[in-house]
N, C-alpha and C positions, 0 to 999 in steps of 0.2 A: 520549198524543195530546193536542194542544191543543184547547181548546174553540173551536167556530166557531158563528157565527150562522146560523140556519136560514132567515132572511129575506133577500130580495134587494131592498134599498131602491131606489126610483125617484127619490128626492129626498135632498138633503144633510141636510135637517131630520130625515128618518127615520133616516139613518145615524148622526147625532149623538146619537140616543137609545139606541144600542147600543154597549157598550164594545168589542166585537170589531170592529165596523166602524170605530170611532175608531182602534183599533190598526192596522187595515189602511191607513187614510188616512195615519196618522203614518209608517208604514213606507214608503209611496210618497214622502212629502215628504222623509224621511231619505235615500232613494235619490237624489233630486235634489241634495241638499246634498252627499252623499258623492261623487257623480260630477261635481259642479260644472257642472251643465247650465243654470243660469239665473242671472241677475243682475238685481236690482231697479234700475230706471233711472227717471228722471223722465219724466213724460208728454211726448212729443215735440210735442204741441200740434197740428201740422199733419198728423199721421198718424193713421190709424184704429187703434184698439187692438183686438186680437183677444182675445176672452174665453177662459175656460177652463170646463171642465165635468167633474164627477166621474162616472165610470162604475163601477158596482158589479157584481161577478159572484161567484157561488158556484162554486168549482172542485170538481168531483166525481171520484171514482175510477171504475174500470171497473164497479163495482156500483151506481153512482148515489148513493153516500153522499157528502155534502158534506164535503170535507176541508180547505177553505181559503176564506177570504174575500179577495177581490182587489179593491182600489180603485185606479183609474187616473185621474190628472189629465190631461186631453187638451185640445188646442186646439179651439175651436169652428170646425171647418173650413168650415162652410157660410157663414161670414162672410168668408172669404178669396177673393181674386180673383187668378188667375194673371197674372203680369207686374207686379202691384202689390204684393201681400203676399209672394209667393214666386216663384221662377224654376223650381225643380225639385221633384219629389216623390221620395220614397224608400220602398221597401217594407221593413218590418222583418224579413221572412222571406227567407232565401236558398233558391233552388231547388236541388234535389238535384244537378242537372247542374253547377251552378256550384261546389258544394262538391267534387264529384269532380274537376272541372277544376283547382281550387285545390290539392287534394292531389297530383294528378299533377304539376303545375307545381312545387310545393314540393319534391317528391321528386327531380325531374329536376335542380333547381338546388341540392339539398342544403340547403334552408331548414329552420329550426326553427319549428314552428307551436305556438301556445298557445291554449288554451280560456279565454275570459274571460267569466265569467258571475257577476254579483254576487249572484244568488240562490242559487247552488250553488257555494259556495266550494271544496268538495271536488273539483270538476271542474277547477278552475284548475290547469293544468299542461301538460306537453308532450303534444301530440296524436301527433306522429310525429317521429322523428329518422331521416331516411333515410341509408342507407349511402353 
């Protein structure tokens, strides 16, 4: 089992003092690079820049034992204004009804579905292949 930090930092300066949190932060940045989700561009000058913030969480198992350090780099949403900085919002979680509907639709049209999860590579594969 990997070592995890028992503290949950509230500031980046605290996280940078702990090798396990640095590793969690690096893992998050590596995900951005692997998934090609951002690109460094020059300051547009006439547009407001939306900042980022690190969010740190200790993930626990069912017994309350810390199993993982999770660091997420997120946009500072409270600086954004609808219609100026964004047009739509998206929830990162699908509702169970939506998943059931997708599976039923895929089966009726004989589609092949794949699980795509970069953290759980062993799950990547065919979900169902309907007859």
